N, C-alpha and C positions, 0 to 999 in steps of 0.2 A: 638459308641453306647451311650456313656455318653453325647456327644455333641447333639445327637438327643433328648435325654431325657431332656437336658437343654432347647432346642428350644421349645419342647412341653410344658414344664413348663412355659416358658415365654409367649407363646401363651395363655395358660390357664389363667395366671394372667391378661394379657392384656384384654382378653374377659370379665373377671369378672369386671374389672374397667370400661369397656365401657358400659356394660349392667347394672351394679349396682344391679343386682338381688340378693335379700336376700335368695331366695330359688327357687326351680324349678317352673318357672312361664311360661308355654308354651301355655296357652290358647290364642285364638285370642284376647280376651278382655284384657288380661294382656299384650300381645305383643303391642296392640294399646296404652295402658297406657305408656308403656316403650317408644314407639316412640314419644308420645306427650311430655313427660318430657324431653327426650333426645333432641328433636327438639328445645325446648325452650332454652336449654343450647347451642346447636350448633349455633343458631341464635344470641347468646349473648344477649338474652332478660334478662336472669338471669345468675349469675355465677355458681350456684349449687343448688341442691334441694334433700331433702329426703322426701318421701311421703309414707303414710301407710293407708290402708283401713282395717277396722275390722268389724265383726258382733258380736253378743252376745257371740259366742263360741270362737272366736280367729281371728288372723290376716289372711286376705284374700290376701293381697298384700303389699309388702314393697320393695322399690328400692331407690337407690341413684345415682345421675348423677352430673357431673361437678366437681368443685373444692371447697375446704374448705377455700382457701386463694388465692385471685387473684394475689397476689404478688409473691407467690412461686409455684403456680400450684399444691399444695398438694391435692391429690384426696379426694373427699368427700365419706364417707362410711356411712352405715346405722346406725352405733353406734355413730355417731357424736353428740357432745354436743352443743346444741343451747341455746343462751340466749333467753328465750321465753317471757320475758317482761310481757305484760299484760295477757298472757295466765296463769299467776300466779293467776289472779283474781278469776277464778272459784274454784281453790284450796282453796284460802282464804275463799271464800263463803261457801264451804263445811265444812271447819273447824268451822266457826261460827254456821252453822246449826247443827253441832254435839252438840254444847253447848246449842242451842235452844232446841234440843231434850231432853237434860238432865235437862231442867227447870232452867238453870242458867242465862238465859237472854230471854226476849220476843221481838218479832219483832216490837211490837208497843211501846216498852219502848223508852223514849227519850235517845239518846246516851249519853247525858251529865250526865245521872245518873251514868255512869261508867267512863266517861272521863271528869273531871272538866274543862279541857282546852277548851271544846266546849261551856261552859256557856256564856250567853250574846251574842249570835250570831248577827252579823250586816249584812245588805244588802246594796249594793251600789245603790244609787238613781241617782247619776250623776257622769260622768267621762269625763274630758276634755283631749282628746288625745294629744293636743299640749302642754299643761302645766303640765299635770299629776294631776291637782287639782280634788278632788272628795268629795262627800258628802255621808254620811251613815245614816241609820236609824235602829232601832232594828228590828230584824226579827219578823214575826207575831207569831211564836212559835218555839221551838227547833225542830231540825230534829230527826226523829225516826231511830231506827236500820234498819228498812225496807227501809227507804229512802236512807240510805247510801249503802245498798246492791243493790239499783236500780238506782243509779246516779240521783236521784231526790232531793238530799239534798240541792242544791243551789250552791255547789262548782263547780270548773272547773279545767282545766289545762292551763298553759301558751300557749301550742300549740293549744288548742281548744277555746281560748278566748283572743282577743286582749287586753281587759281590764286587765286580769290577767297577760298577757305578759308584759304590761307596768306599772302595778301598783307598786308603791313604798310607803309603809306605813309611816305615820307620826311618829314622835318621840313618844315613849311610846306605840305604837300600836303593838301588836303581833298576829300572826295567825298561829295556830299550824299545819294546813294542807294546807297552801299556800296562803290564801287570804280570803277576805270577800265573802259572798254569792252574786251571781248574781241575785237571786230571792228567794222568800219565799219557804220553804220546801214543796215539793209535787206539786208545780206549773207547772213544766215542767221537761224534761229530758235533762241533759247536761253531757257529758263524763268528768270525774273528778277524783280528788284524794280521792273520797269517799271510795274506797276499801282500801286505807291506813288507814282510820278510822276503817274499819272492821278488819283489821289486828291488830290494836292497841286494839280493843275490845277483840279479841281472847287472846292476851297476858295478859291483865288486868284480864279478867274473869277466864282464865285457870291457871294463875300464871306461865306460861311457856313462854320462848322466842319463837318467831314465828318459827324459823328453828327447834327447839326442838319439838314443838307441831306438826308441819307437819310430822316430822320424825316418831314420836311415834304413831300418830293417823291416818295417811294417807299413808305415803310412805312405812313404814314397813309392815302394813297389806296388801297393794296392791302390794308389791314387786316391787316398783318403786325405784330400787337400784341406778339409775343414776340421780335422781332428787334432787337438793339441791341448796341453795343459794351459799354456799362456796364450790368451786371445788378444791379438793386436787391436788398437783403438779403431782401426778402419772396419773391423768386423763387429765392433761393440754393439751397433744398432740391431744386429741380428740375434743377440743374446736374449733368451727368454728371462723375464724377471724371476727372482726367487720369491716364492709365495708359500703360504701355509694356511691351514684352516684356523680360524680365530678361536680364542679361548685357551685357558690353561691346559685343557686336555686335547686341544686341536680337534675339536668336533663341531666348529661353527662354519660359517661361510668362508670361502677362500679369500684371503686378503693379502696385500703386499707385505712381504717379510723384510726385504732389504731393498732400498731404492736402486734402480738400474745403474749398473756400472758402465763406464766408458769402454772398458775392456776387461780382461781377467788376467791377474798376475799371481802365479803360484811359485814362490821362490824355491821351495824344496818339494818337488813332486814325489808322491808315494805310489806304490803299486796297487793299493787297495781302492783308489778313487782319484777324482780330480780332473779327469778329461772332460773337455767340451767337444761335442760332435753333432752331426746332423743325422737324420734318418737315412739319407742317401749314403753317407759315409759308412754308417754302421751296417747298412745293407750290403756294402761291398765286403766288409769284414765277414759277415755271415755267409755271403756267397762264396768266399774263399774256403770256408769250412765245408760248405756243401760240395765244393769241387775238390775236396781232399787236399787242401793246401795250396791251390793254384788259382789265379784269377787273371784272365786276359793275357796269358803268356808269362805272368810273373809268379814264380813259385816261392812261397815263404816258409812252407813246411813240407816235409815228405808225407806221402799218403799214409804210410804206416804210422807216422807220428800222430796224425789226425785221428786215425783209428784208435790209437792208444788213449788219446785224450777223451774219446767218446765212450770208453769202457769203464765199468765200475772199478774204482781204485781203492775202495774202503772195505772190501770183503763183506763179512757178515754184519758189519756196522751199518746202521741206517740213518737217514737224515730225519730228525724230528721237526715237527711244526712248532718252532720256538715261541714261548711266551716272552714278551719283551719287557724291559725295565724302565723305559722312558717314553713319554707321549709322542716323540718325534717319529715313532714307528708303531703301527698296529701289530698284532700277533701275526706270525708267518702262516696264515691260513692257506696260502697258495701251495704249500708243500703237502704231499700225501704222507701224513704222519707215520713214520716208522716203516715206510715202504720205498720211498725214493732213495736214490743213491747219488754218489758224487764221482765225477771223473777228474780229469786234470784241468780244473778251471771252470767246470760247468755242473749244475744240477742235472741229474739224469732222471727223467720221468719213467716210471716202471709200468704204470697202468695205461691201458687204452682209454682215452677220454672220448666219449661219444661226440662225433662230429668235430673233433679237435685233433691235437697232436698224437703221433704214434708213440708206442713204447720205444724207449731208447732216444727220445728227443732231448736236446740240450737246452738249457735256459738259465736265466737269472735276471736281475734287475738292478736299478739304482735307487737310492733312498728318496729321490724326488719324484718317484713313480714313472720311471722309464723302464721298459721291459722288452725282452726279446725271447724268441724261441727258434731253434733250428731243428728241423725234422729230416734227418738223413734218409730215413726209410721212404719218405714221400718226395724228397728233393725239394722241400719248400721251407721258407723261413719268414719270420715277420718281426717287426719292431713297432712298438707303440710308445710315443714319448709325450709325457705330461710333465709339469714342473711345479710341484707343490708338496708340502709335507701334510700329514704323516705318510711314511712309507706304508705300502700295503693298505692304503685307504680303501674301505669296502666299495665305494663308488668308482674309484679308479680301477680296482680289480674287476668289477662288474663290466666296466667299459672294455677292459682288456679281454675278458672272456667272450663278450659279444663280438669283438673285432676278430678274435681267433676263429670263432665259428664261421663268421662271414668270410674270412680268408679261405677256409677250406671249401666253402661253397663256390667261391671265385675260382679256385684251382680246379675243382670238379668241372665247372662250366667251361674253363679254358681247355681242358684236356678231353 
């Protein structure tokens, strides 16, 4: 009798690991979602995935499949902690918009008003890729707070700009946020360290370190109890391993990148990345946006502020599908080249995608292939979390697209 009970117990555990279901999800649409995600793992397109769909009221779907560590085969669970990297950026943007609401900073203020290290900005006028020689000129004007929120400041990243990748400043030159401008502020959009500037603005204006500000003004009110820069040792076993595709061009099988850490320590958090979080916690953040700044009685933004964040803030400028300069990221093929826009912290989808998000939907992702979208028109949002390089890996994006289509089938069936 005891042996029978033991066998039943083992079967139950095995079924739970294979389905990854967080709750009873037996509708045809949820079963199809399960099959899609599980299939991506079984084909070895991706090593593991946690996915969540929510509407304004609560979670509609949440499941986990695959492994958290390709080296050990540790099963991935729905409470896994992911390094969400640039999915930190919308959180940082919300933090600054709280300070805008309080009248402590204006979107059209020059950011150098608060950060003296931004004074006397320079723009690169020429760069010799062979010798590294370059020339600079003064920028036409200082970049505004709004332009740092929208990646139209003129800054870049080494992986989004070959010039920044190869740039070596001359003696006596210093650049607080990575390098000189590629163009004058407001001239065009280029993905960049701009949100690091936003994070520094939050610290200087609020008088709090970024982690403390996020904790007090966003994470505690929203009950995002598993979101932080620094992960304590007790939560270390829930961290997903850092992984990458093998080979110099990161185009081979997914392998372990860095041995698992006991915890996670970030001495100097930045606004552009670094948070660890769960699908459930980020679901709460998305649900707050769907509910126009409020969740479960806690208001972190005014409704009009959320509406402002959802609107095009770059005018006639458009978001291009960037070609990248380092193998840690594939090209930004997920952007509708020259048509998408940018709000205050989010990419804005302009096109209607068949069976997918509505025009006006907000989205972005993190370099380890974590992604989210928020569809205010339909009142639905989703996040899909994987954990390996390169960013925008075609198989990760294919899994994301299939998940999103399945999510809308689920929503259609629920309603």
